[in-house]
VMD Tcl script that draws the C-alpha trace (Angstrom):
set ca {
  {-25.72 -8.14 -4.52}
  {-24.82 -4.46 -4.50}
  {-26.94 -3.88 -1.39}
  {-25.13 -6.70 0.38}
  {-21.74 -5.25 -0.57}
  {-22.72 -1.81 0.65}
  {-23.98 -3.27 3.93}
  {-20.71 -5.18 4.32}
  {-18.76 -1.97 3.68}
  {-20.90 -0.08 6.20}
  {-20.17 -2.50 9.02}
  {-16.46 -2.58 8.15}
  {-16.21 1.21 8.20}
  {-18.05 1.40 11.52}
  {-15.68 -1.21 12.98}
  {-12.66 0.81 11.85}
  {-14.17 4.00 13.23}
  {-14.67 2.25 16.57}
  {-10.97 1.36 16.63}
  {-10.07 5.00 15.95}
  {-12.27 6.12 18.82}
  {-10.47 3.65 21.08}
  {-7.05 5.08 20.25}
  {-8.29 8.67 20.53}
  {-9.61 7.92 24.00}
  {-6.32 6.29 25.01}
  {-4.40 9.35 23.88}
  {-6.71 11.71 25.76}
  {-6.43 9.69 28.98}
  {-2.65 9.41 28.63}
  {-2.32 13.18 28.35}
  {-4.58 13.80 31.33}
  {-2.41 11.51 33.50}
  {0.76 13.49 32.77}
  {0.83 16.76 34.75}
  {3.89 18.10 32.92}
  {2.27 18.29 29.47}
  {0.22 21.10 27.98}
  {-3.37 20.75 29.20}
  {-4.65 22.12 25.88}
  {-3.39 18.93 24.22}
  {-5.91 16.86 26.17}
  {-8.67 19.30 25.34}
  {-7.94 19.12 21.62}
  {-7.80 15.32 21.63}
  {-11.09 15.27 23.51}
  {-12.54 17.54 20.83}
  {-11.36 15.14 18.11}
  {-12.90 12.28 20.06}
  {-16.20 14.13 20.27}
  {-16.13 14.79 16.53}
  {-15.44 11.12 15.83}
  {-18.40 10.18 17.99}
  {-20.56 12.45 15.84}
  {-19.25 10.70 12.74}
  {-20.06 7.36 14.32}
  {-23.67 8.49 14.68}
  {-23.69 9.95 11.17}
  {-22.53 6.70 9.59}
  {-25.43 4.53 10.75}
  {-27.30 3.24 13.78}
  {-26.46 -0.46 14.03}
  {-26.12 -2.93 16.87}
  {-24.19 -5.90 15.50}
  {-22.48 -7.09 12.34}
  {-24.38 -9.32 9.88}
  {-22.23 -12.31 10.79}
  {-22.50 -11.72 14.53}
  {-18.72 -11.97 14.77}
  {-16.38 -9.10 15.71}
  {-14.27 -7.71 12.88}
  {-10.53 -8.57 12.99}
  {-8.15 -5.78 13.93}
  {-7.45 -3.56 10.95}
  {-4.12 -2.46 9.51}
  {-4.59 1.11 10.76}
  {-5.32 -0.15 14.28}
  {-2.16 -2.29 14.31}
  {-0.05 0.65 13.17}
  {-1.63 3.02 15.68}
  {-1.50 0.66 18.65}
  {1.91 1.66 19.97}
  {2.09 5.10 18.40}
  {-0.73 7.12 19.98}
  {1.17 8.74 22.82}
  {1.06 12.25 24.30}
  {4.55 12.91 22.92}
  {3.54 12.01 19.36}
  {0.36 14.05 19.56}
  {2.19 17.10 20.91}
  {4.89 16.78 18.25}
  {2.29 16.81 15.47}
  {0.41 19.70 17.08}
  {3.58 21.75 17.34}
  {4.53 21.23 13.67}
  {3.85 23.93 11.11}
  {2.37 23.20 7.67}
  {5.82 23.55 6.14}
  {7.37 21.13 8.64}
  {4.66 18.54 8.03}
  {5.04 18.87 4.27}
  {8.81 18.40 4.52}
  {8.33 15.33 6.70}
  {5.93 13.80 4.20}
  {8.29 14.63 1.33}
  {11.16 12.84 3.06}
  {8.96 9.82 3.75}
  {7.81 9.64 0.12}
  {11.45 9.70 -1.03}
  {12.21 6.73 1.21}
  {9.10 4.87 0.05}
  {10.08 5.55 -3.57}
  {13.56 4.09 -3.03}
  {12.30 0.85 -1.50}
  {9.38 0.60 -3.95}
  {11.78 0.86 -6.89}
  {13.83 -2.04 -5.56}
  {10.72 -4.11 -4.87}
  {9.25 -3.44 -8.32}
  {12.54 -4.49 -9.93}
  {12.55 -7.69 -7.89}
  {8.98 -8.46 -8.96}
  {9.92 -7.75 -12.58}
  {12.85 -10.16 -12.35}
  {10.62 -12.86 -10.91}
  {8.00 -12.30 -13.59}
  {10.63 -12.46 -16.34}
  {12.13 -15.63 -14.87}
  {8.68 -17.23 -14.60}
  {7.85 -16.25 -18.20}
  {11.17 -17.66 -19.44}
  {10.62 -20.91 -17.53}
  {7.11 -21.21 -18.93}
  {8.36 -20.61 -22.47}
  {11.10 -23.22 -22.04}
  {8.58 -25.69 -20.65}
  {6.26 -25.13 -23.61}
  {9.16 -25.62 -26.03}
  {10.23 -28.85 -24.37}
  {6.64 -30.05 -24.27}
  {6.25 -29.44 -27.98}
  {9.51 -31.29 -28.63}
  {8.44 -34.29 -26.52}
  {5.10 -34.40 -28.32}
  {6.86 -34.36 -31.68}
  {9.20 -37.20 -30.62}
  {6.27 -39.26 -29.38}
  {4.43 -38.80 -32.66}
  {7.52 -40.02 -34.50}
  {7.92 -42.95 -32.11}
  {11.33 -41.77 -30.89}
  {11.97 -42.44 -27.16}
  {12.80 -39.51 -24.91}
  {16.54 -39.14 -24.10}
  {17.44 -40.44 -20.57}
  {18.98 -37.11 -19.49}
  {15.70 -35.29 -20.21}
  {13.76 -37.87 -18.18}
  {16.10 -37.33 -15.23}
  {15.77 -33.55 -15.57}
  {11.97 -33.80 -15.51}
  {12.10 -35.91 -12.33}
  {14.41 -33.38 -10.65}
  {12.16 -30.46 -11.65}
  {9.06 -32.29 -10.42}
  {10.71 -32.93 -7.06}
  {11.80 -29.31 -6.75}
  {8.32 -28.08 -7.62}
  {6.65 -30.25 -4.99}
  {9.04 -28.99 -2.33}
  {8.65 -25.26 -3.07}
  {7.13 -23.06 -0.38}
  {5.12 -20.92 -2.78}
  {6.14 -17.77 -0.90}
  {6.92 -15.90 -4.08}
  {10.36 -14.78 -2.86}
  {12.52 -17.38 -4.60}
  {15.18 -16.32 -7.08}
  {16.17 -13.20 -5.17}
  {19.20 -12.84 -2.91}
  {17.55 -10.21 -0.68}
  {13.76 -10.58 -0.76}
  {13.19 -10.91 2.99}
  {15.17 -7.81 3.92}
  {13.76 -5.91 0.96}
  {10.11 -6.61 1.75}
  {10.74 -5.91 5.44}
  {12.28 -2.52 4.62}
  {9.38 -1.60 2.33}
  {6.84 -2.67 4.95}
  {8.55 -0.61 7.64}
  {8.73 2.61 5.66}
  {5.12 2.23 4.41}
  {3.99 1.70 8.00}
  {5.87 4.85 9.01}
  {4.28 6.80 6.16}
  {0.80 5.49 7.04}
  {1.33 6.26 10.70}
  {2.34 9.84 9.95}
  {-0.83 10.40 7.92}
  {-2.98 8.80 10.59}
  {-1.39 10.80 13.41}
  {-2.06 14.08 11.62}
  {-5.61 12.91 10.89}
  {-6.23 11.97 14.51}
  {-4.95 15.31 15.80}
  {-6.64 17.45 13.15}
  {-8.25 16.19 9.97}
  {-8.50 19.80 8.82}
  {-4.69 19.88 8.85}
  {-4.60 16.96 6.41}
  {-7.10 18.75 4.18}
  {-4.90 21.87 4.22}
  {-1.82 19.83 3.31}
  {-3.65 18.42 0.29}
  {-3.71 21.96 -1.13}
  {0.09 22.16 -1.30}
  {2.84 20.73 -3.50}
  {5.44 18.70 -1.63}
  {8.00 19.89 -4.18}
  {7.58 23.64 -3.84}
  {5.77 23.79 -0.46}
  {3.41 26.25 -2.19}
  {-0.31 25.93 -2.89}
  {-1.02 23.92 -6.03}
  {-3.76 21.80 -7.58}
  {-3.42 18.51 -9.49}
  {-4.48 18.53 -13.16}
  {-7.69 16.84 -14.37}
  {-7.73 13.01 -14.29}
  {-4.72 13.07 -11.95}
  {-6.31 10.76 -9.36}
  {-7.57 8.37 -12.04}
  {-3.94 8.00 -13.14}
  {-2.86 7.42 -9.52}
  {-5.56 4.76 -9.17}
  {-4.24 2.97 -12.28}
  {-0.70 2.98 -10.84}
  {-1.91 1.23 -7.68}
  {-2.97 -1.87 -9.68}
  {-6.01 -2.78 -7.59}
  {-7.70 -6.13 -8.07}
  {-11.27 -6.22 -9.47}
  {-12.59 -7.07 -6.00}
  {-10.74 -4.09 -4.49}
  {-12.16 -1.83 -7.18}
  {-15.65 -3.00 -6.25}
  {-15.03 -2.42 -2.53}
  {-13.63 1.08 -3.08}
  {-16.52 1.93 -5.41}
  {-19.11 0.85 -2.86}
  {-17.25 2.79 -0.17}
  {-17.46 5.95 -2.27}
  {-21.16 5.36 -2.97}
  {-21.87 5.22 0.78}
  {-19.71 8.28 1.39}
  {-21.39 10.25 -1.41}
  {-24.83 9.37 -0.08}
  {-23.94 10.57 3.42}
  {-22.20 13.77 2.35}
  {-24.71 14.88 -0.32}
  {-27.17 16.67 2.03}
  {-24.32 18.54 3.75}
  {-22.89 19.60 0.39}
  {-26.31 20.79 -0.73}
  {-26.66 22.70 2.52}
  {-23.35 24.52 2.00}
  {-24.45 25.56 -1.51}
  {-27.75 26.91 -0.17}
  {-26.02 28.83 2.61}
  {-23.42 30.24 0.22}
  {-26.21 31.50 -2.03}
  {-27.95 33.14 0.94}
  {-24.71 34.85 1.96}
  {-24.19 36.07 -1.62}
  {-27.73 37.45 -1.78}
  {-27.40 39.14 1.60}
  {-24.15 40.85 0.67}
  {-25.50 41.84 -2.75}
  {-28.57 43.44 -1.18}
  {-26.41 45.26 1.37}
  {-24.11 46.47 -1.41}
  {-27.03 48.02 -3.27}
  {-28.37 49.74 -0.17}
  {-26.97 53.16 0.69}
  {-24.63 53.60 3.64}
  {-27.11 55.62 5.64}
  {-27.46 56.20 9.37}
  {-27.85 52.95 11.28}
  {-25.92 50.85 8.74}
  {-22.43 49.58 9.46}
  {-19.72 49.50 6.79}
  {-16.75 47.19 6.81}
  {-14.66 50.16 5.70}
  {-15.25 51.78 9.07}
  {-13.40 48.87 10.65}
  {-10.42 49.18 8.29}
  {-11.44 46.15 6.21}
  {-11.36 48.02 2.91}
  {-14.99 47.53 1.93}
  {-17.94 49.88 1.59}
  {-20.57 47.14 1.85}
  {-23.31 48.43 4.13}
  {-24.85 46.07 6.68}
  {-27.55 46.85 9.18}
  {-27.19 45.36 12.64}
  {-29.91 42.83 11.79}
  {-28.15 41.89 8.56}
  {-24.83 41.55 10.37}
  {-26.45 39.14 12.84}
  {-27.99 37.19 9.95}
  {-24.61 37.01 8.19}
  {-22.95 35.68 11.34}
  {-25.68 33.07 11.69}
  {-25.23 31.95 8.07}
  {-21.45 31.72 8.47}
  {-21.86 29.63 11.63}
  {-24.23 27.28 9.80}
  {-21.73 26.99 6.92}
  {-18.96 26.18 9.38}
  {-21.07 23.38 10.87}
  {-21.91 21.97 7.44}
  {-18.26 22.02 6.37}
  {-17.35 20.39 9.69}
  {-19.79 17.55 9.05}
  {-18.31 17.06 5.57}
  {-14.79 16.96 7.02}
  {-15.83 14.39 9.61}
  {-17.41 12.15 6.97}
  {-14.27 12.41 4.83}
  {-12.24 11.40 7.87}
  {-14.52 8.41 8.48}
  {-14.16 7.40 4.82}
  {-10.36 7.60 4.67}
  {-9.27 5.01 7.25}
  {-11.47 2.09 6.12}
  {-10.44 2.59 2.48}
  {-6.77 2.75 3.53}
  {-7.27 -0.69 5.10}
  {-8.32 -2.16 1.74}
  {-4.86 -1.74 0.21}
  {-1.75 -3.88 0.57}
  {1.50 -2.27 1.66}
  {2.79 -2.52 -1.90}
  {-0.30 -0.69 -3.15}
  {0.07 1.94 -0.42}
  {3.67 2.46 -1.54}
  {2.48 2.93 -5.12}
  {-0.18 5.34 -3.84}
  {2.39 7.47 -2.01}
  {4.77 7.64 -4.98}
  {2.12 8.09 -7.69}
  {0.40 10.87 -5.72}
  {3.63 12.89 -5.46}
  {4.02 15.87 -5.40}
  {0.60 15.89 -3.72}
  {-0.71 14.21 -0.62}
  {-2.92 11.19 -1.41}
  {-6.59 12.12 -1.61}
  {-8.56 8.99 -0.75}
  {-11.93 10.59 -1.50}
  {-10.83 11.56 -5.01}
  {-9.28 8.12 -5.64}
  {-12.46 6.39 -4.43}
  {-14.53 8.53 -6.78}
  {-12.19 7.69 -9.66}
  {-12.64 3.96 -8.92}
  {-16.41 4.36 -8.81}
  {-16.64 6.11 -12.18}
  {-14.11 3.74 -13.76}
  {-16.39 0.83 -12.89}
  {-19.44 2.72 -14.11}
  {-17.75 3.42 -17.45}
  {-16.72 -0.25 -17.74}
  {-20.33 -1.36 -17.14}
  {-21.66 1.11 -19.71}
  {-19.23 -0.26 -22.31}
}
mol new
graphics top color blue
foreach p $ca { graphics top sphere $p radius 0.5 }
foreach p [lrange $ca 0 end-1] q [lrange $ca 1 end] { graphics top cylinder $p $q radius 0.2 }
display resetview
């Protein structure tokens, strides 16, 4: 069962990644066809496209889905369809970290406003439904008591039951009854959540490293900050995922963890080699034929021979490649998981994550371990 779920997740993530490649290619072509835009924009989009193609190969080598049927268009693809334009890409590229953070902060404030109204509407509906159910139970108990005593039911109550039965059979079941503004309210929430999602996706498409940098900052202070322990588990609880969603997110994280593990191990090995190389150079004397970083105004007396300097550069290049692969896999993990959530859940995600940017990898891991703990209990 778990293997089937993981296979299902794999094909879904590959389908979503294919959609992202499609929109990246469209953006690159659109930029190339406009002679008045910065040519570097097309080059950077092409670089993103090439990275996504590498991710596609990293994910798995498959030829068709298990069902043989193409996957329906995802939420992220629908949002991106009309938004990937040269102008949007250039606007994101030209924005500083501070500008992007301020834009996200303003969007979260708008999401919070509409989410508050929607949550209050849902609470009113739930309270009305609970009150109606309690009244129905009370009347049912009264009717049962009258029947046991052989007392006929009053005519006005019989008429009221007939009216209620007719109203119940004619209801639409849309879940928006009892509110004077549900249609406009839900529409407004959907629109601002789509705008918030689009902004995250645009930044991710232009530079996923930019998104990773933004996750290191507080939207409140615009300064670097880190969330406290168990923060993302609390955010996950606020989203109110269904049991099936929890299972899907957990399997998504399991696939992601399996793919990223060798790259993470590689970065640890390379970091240890760099540490050992620098430690050995630090012990060695700064004799003839050894370079010192202090000679270049870098404030260090660590001695490195030319051979050691070449080795250090090689190790740093390998670390950069390993970190790049990890970033690409995180990118490939984010969009499919985003598609699992409803707009209401995405709104809760945005607000509960504040003052930080939502970290889908951390939330997926929290879901995975929450299920593991539940199974152990």
